[in-house]
C-alpha positions in Angstrom: 89.1 55.7 175.3 88.1 54.0 172.2 89.5 54.4 168.6 87.3 54.2 165.6 87.9 54.5 161.8 88.5 58.0 160.6 86.0 59.2 157.9 85.5 62.6 156.4 82.1 64.1 157.1 80.1 66.5 155.0 81.0 70.0 156.3 80.3 73.7 156.0 83.0 75.9 154.5 85.4 77.9 156.7 87.3 80.1 154.3 89.6 83.0 155.2 90.6 85.5 152.5 93.6 87.8 153.4 95.2 90.6 151.5 96.1 94.3 151.6 93.6 97.0 151.0 92.3 97.0 147.5 93.4 93.4 146.7 89.8 92.2 146.1 88.9 90.4 149.3 85.3 91.5 149.3 84.8 90.7 145.6 86.4 87.3 146.0 84.3 86.5 149.0 81.1 87.4 147.1 81.8 85.4 144.0 82.8 82.3 146.0 79.6 82.6 148.0 77.7 82.9 144.7 79.2 79.5 143.6 78.2 77.9 146.9 74.5 78.8 146.2 71.7 79.7 148.6 71.0 82.9 150.4 74.0 85.1 151.2 74.4 87.5 154.2 77.2 90.0 154.5 78.2 91.5 157.8 80.0 94.6 156.5 82.4 96.6 158.7 84.0 98.3 155.6 81.6 101.2 155.3 79.3 99.8 152.7 82.1 98.4 150.4 80.3 95.1 149.8 77.2 96.9 148.4 79.3 98.2 145.5 79.2 94.6 144.1 75.4 94.2 144.4 75.1 94.1 140.6 77.1 90.9 140.3 75.8 88.9 143.3 72.5 88.9 145.1 72.9 89.3 148.9 71.6 91.0 152.0 73.9 93.2 154.0 74.1 94.3 157.7 76.4 97.3 158.0 78.0 96.9 161.4 79.1 100.1 163.2 81.6 100.4 166.1 82.3 99.3 168.7 83.5 96.1 167.0 83.4 93.9 170.1 83.3 90.1 169.8 79.7 90.2 171.1 78.6 92.5 168.3 79.8 90.0 165.7 78.2 87.2 167.6 74.9 89.0 167.7 75.1 89.6 163.9 75.9 86.0 163.2 73.0 84.7 165.3 70.7 87.1 163.4 72.0 85.6 160.1 71.5 82.0 161.4 68.0 82.8 162.6 67.1 84.3 159.2 68.1 81.1 157.4 71.1 82.3 155.3 73.2 79.6 153.7 76.5 81.7 153.7 77.6 84.5 155.9 80.5 86.8 154.9 82.4 88.6 157.7 84.0 91.5 156.0 86.2 92.0 157.8 87.2 90.3 161.1 90.2 92.5 161.4 87.9 95.0 163.0 87.0 92.5 165.8 90.7 92.4 166.7 92.2 95.9 165.9 89.2 98.0 165.1 87.4 100.6 167.2 86.3 98.8 170.3 87.9 95.6 169.1 89.9 93.2 171.3 93.1 95.3 171.4 91.3 98.5 172.5 89.0 96.5 174.8 92.0 94.9 176.5 93.7 98.2 177.0 90.6 99.6 178.6 90.2 96.6 180.9 93.9 96.9 181.9 93.4 100.5 182.9 90.1 100.0 184.7 90.8 96.7 186.6 94.4 95.6 186.4 96.4 98.8 187.1 97.5 99.0 183.5 98.7 95.4 183.3 97.6 94.3 179.8 98.8 90.7 180.3 96.4 90.2 183.2 93.6 91.8 181.2 93.9 89.1 178.5 92.5 86.7 181.0 89.1 88.4 180.4 89.6 89.5 176.8 90.7 86.1 175.4 87.6 84.2 176.4 85.5 86.8 174.6 87.6 86.5 171.5 87.5 82.7 171.8 83.7 82.8 171.9 83.7 84.7 168.6 86.0 82.1 167.0 83.9 79.2 168.4 80.8 80.8 166.8 82.5 80.7 163.4 83.4 77.0 163.9 80.0 75.9 165.2 77.9 77.9 162.7 75.4 75.9 160.5 76.2 78.3 157.7 79.2 78.5 155.3 81.5 81.2 156.7 83.8 83.3 154.6 85.9 85.8 156.6 88.1 88.5 155.2 91.2 89.8 156.9 93.4 92.8 156.1 97.1 92.0 155.8 100.3 93.9 155.6 102.8 92.9 153.0 106.3 92.3 154.4 109.1 93.3 152.1 112.9 93.3 151.9 115.5 94.6 149.5 117.4 92.0 147.5 120.0 92.2 144.8 119.4 90.5 141.4 121.7 90.8 138.4 123.6 93.6 140.1 120.4 95.6 140.7 118.6 96.1 143.9 114.9 95.4 144.0 112.1 95.0 146.5 110.9 91.5 147.1 107.8 90.4 149.0 108.4 88.1 151.9 104.7 87.3 152.5 101.7 88.8 154.2 100.8 88.9 157.9 97.1 89.0 158.7 95.8 91.7 161.0 94.2 89.3 163.5 95.3 87.3 166.5 98.3 85.1 165.7 97.3 81.5 165.0 93.8 82.3 163.8 94.5 80.8 160.4 94.6 77.3 162.0 90.8 77.5 162.6 89.9 77.7 158.9 89.7 74.9 156.4 91.2 77.1 153.7 93.2 80.3 153.9 93.8 82.1 150.6 96.2 85.1 150.3 95.1 87.6 147.6 97.7 89.8 145.9 97.3 93.1 144.1 98.8 91.5 141.0 95.7 90.4 139.1 93.6 89.4 142.1 95.3 86.0 142.2 94.8 83.9 145.3 97.5 81.6 146.7 96.7 79.1 149.5 98.7 79.4 152.7 96.6 76.7 154.2 94.5 74.2 152.4 92.9 71.1 153.9 90.9 70.5 150.7 94.0 70.0 148.6 92.2 71.9 145.8 94.6 74.9 145.6 98.0 73.6 144.7 98.3 76.3 142.1 97.3 80.0 142.3 93.7 80.7 141.3 91.6 83.7 140.3 88.5 83.6 142.5 85.2 83.1 140.8 81.8 81.4 141.2 83.5 78.2 139.9 85.8 78.3 142.9 82.7 78.2 145.2 81.3 75.3 143.2 84.5 73.4 143.4 84.6 73.9 147.2 81.0 72.9 147.5 81.6 69.6 145.7 84.4 68.8 148.1 82.4 69.7 151.2 79.5 67.6 150.0 81.6 64.6 149.0 82.1 63.5 152.7 79.8 61.0 154.4 76.5 62.2 155.8 77.0 62.8 159.6 73.6 61.2 160.5 74.5 58.1 158.5 77.9 57.9 160.2 76.4 58.3 163.6 73.9 55.5 163.0 76.6 53.2 161.7 78.8 54.0 164.8 75.9 53.1 167.1 75.3 49.9 165.2 78.9 48.9 165.8 78.7 49.8 169.5 75.5 47.7 169.9 77.2 44.8 168.1 80.2 45.1 170.5 77.9 45.3 173.5 76.1 42.1 172.4 79.5 40.3 172.5 80.2 41.3 176.1 80.2 38.6 178.8 80.5 40.8 181.8 79.0 44.1 183.1 82.4 46.0 183.2 83.0 45.5 179.5 79.4 46.3 178.7 79.4 49.5 180.7 82.8 50.6 179.2 81.5 50.3 175.6 78.2 52.0 176.4 79.9 54.9 178.1 82.3 55.5 175.2 79.4 55.4 172.6 77.1 57.5 174.8 79.6 60.4 174.8 79.7 60.6 171.0 76.1 59.7 170.4 73.6 62.3 169.2 70.1 62.7 170.6 68.5 60.8 167.6 70.3 57.6 168.4 70.6 57.8 172.2 67.2 56.1 172.8 68.2 53.1 170.7 71.6 52.8 172.3 70.1 53.1 175.8 67.3 50.5 175.2 69.8 48.0 173.9 72.2 48.6 176.9 69.4 48.2 179.4 68.3 44.9 177.9 71.8 43.5 177.8 72.6 44.8 181.3 69.5 43.1 182.7 70.4 39.8 181.0 74.0 39.9 182.4 72.8 40.8 185.9 70.4 37.8 185.8 73.2 35.6 184.6 75.6 36.7 187.3 72.9 36.3 190.0 72.2 32.7 188.8 75.9 31.9 188.9 
């Protein structure tokens, strides 16, 4: 185990937009994608709703039909990656969870077919399939914007002697905890299409915002302001080589090399290995002479 200085890398966007039906999730996703720039792909499970906005944003669409299994979403994302899109919009990933053929239906079917109706046991097979879908979002070389339907939770409160309905917040129709996987989660309300951050690693959304192309530009600036990953890796290998050169025994040399090798990319492995082999040979010769 070896600690190294934390530095923020350049990254791709992982944005989730949640809200009730009609709040403007699709529109918001499209205008943010417009601000990010590049080619936009939309994987549409909402029966062509994205295409209603084709006059304000240029994009290509794949209208995904049931069953909404994780594998169907994975196949669509791979097609978007292969076609060279810069941003993919998943509208919406609620269907992967609770839609026709989604995880909930899939799990019930598995329980009946293989586990004598035991849905808890069936999750042992369903969860890895759902996890593969989430991992694909996290690993994608594209910016990913996902929309999720949500239900508004309300309660009755008394104010100035009068009873009124107050909103307690919104619960996304997806697996609990999914929001932790995204860089930013914005909840969109019916009231003026205003977005409020429920999670924000960028620290750009302290105040409510109306989504626009400028929002996408702002996010892109933040994403690009990190250090270049290739440069960071080269610098890390330089530090590892410098540390190896200071070793006076094989144990220390091998320990530093092993730690650096695990993190090293293919571009720098040859350089790291060549230096290690040379230093290892020199130390072996020194030990034999002693």
